[in-house]
C-alpha positions in Angstrom: -0.6 -3.3 -37.2 -1.2 -1.6 -33.9 1.7 -0.9 -31.6 1.7 -2.1 -28.0 1.4 0.7 -25.4 4.6 1.6 -23.7 5.0 2.5 -20.0 2.1 0.4 -18.7 4.2 -2.4 -17.3 2.1 -5.5 -16.4 -1.2 -4.2 -17.9 0.1 -4.5 -21.4 -1.4 -7.9 -21.3 -4.9 -6.4 -21.7 -4.0 -5.0 -25.2 -6.7 -2.8 -26.7 -9.4 -3.8 -24.1 -10.7 -1.7 -21.2 -9.6 1.8 -22.2 -6.6 4.0 -21.5 -7.7 5.5 -18.1 -8.6 2.1 -16.6 -5.3 0.5 -17.7 -3.3 3.4 -16.3 -5.0 3.2 -12.9 -4.5 -0.6 -12.9 -0.8 -0.1 -13.8 -0.2 2.2 -10.8 -1.9 -0.2 -8.4 0.0 -3.2 -9.6 3.4 -1.4 -9.4 2.7 -0.5 -5.8 1.5 -3.9 -4.7 4.4 -5.8 -6.3 7.2 -3.8 -5.0 8.8 -4.7 -1.6 7.1 -3.0 1.3 8.6 -1.8 4.6 8.0 -4.3 7.5 6.5 -2.6 10.6 8.5 -4.9 12.9 12.0 -5.0 11.5 11.8 -1.8 9.3 13.4 -3.6 6.3 12.0 -3.5 2.8 11.4 -7.3 2.6 7.7 -7.5 3.0 5.6 -8.9 0.1 1.9 -9.2 -0.5 0.4 -12.7 -0.1 -3.3 -11.8 -0.7 -5.6 -8.9 -0.3 -4.3 -6.9 2.7 -2.0 -9.8 4.0 1.8 -9.4 3.9 4.7 -11.4 5.0 8.3 -10.3 5.8 11.1 -12.5 4.4 13.5 -11.1 6.9 11.8 -11.6 10.3 9.2 -14.2 9.0 6.2 -12.2 10.4 2.8 -12.1 8.8 0.7 -9.0 9.2 -2.1 -7.0 7.6 -2.1 -3.6 6.0 -4.1 -1.8 3.3 -5.3 -3.7 0.3 -2.3 -3.1 -1.9 0.4 -1.7 0.4 1.5 -1.6 4.0 0.9 2.1 4.3 0.0 2.9 7.9 -1.3 6.4 8.3 -1.9 8.0 11.7 -4.6 10.6 12.1 -3.2 12.0 15.3 0.4 12.4 16.5 1.5 11.1 20.0 1.9 14.7 21.3 -1.7 15.7 20.3 -3.5 12.8 22.1 -2.6 13.7 25.7 -3.6 17.3 25.2 -7.0 16.3 24.0 -7.6 14.0 27.0 -6.6 16.8 29.4 -8.9 19.3 27.7 -11.8 16.9 27.8 -11.3 16.2 31.6 -11.1 20.0 32.4 -14.5 20.7 30.6 -16.5 18.5 33.0 
């Protein structure tokens, strides 16, 4: 009899279907989406996923959006870089 795969967490439910790579990717996604996320308002790790991109914080009762599986907000520019870019653009005119 075949043994169940170890270390896959919630995707063991798929058994021998869908292949190893697909199941490992799915396992990583499900681990991220089911763990508590950091709330952007109260900074506590009490935010949980309601649906695709929608999260709610159990501490401050706020509902907010984020990425599909996590509340990972990434900034492309820091606060210090933005005023310098604006000043440079105004000087070029």
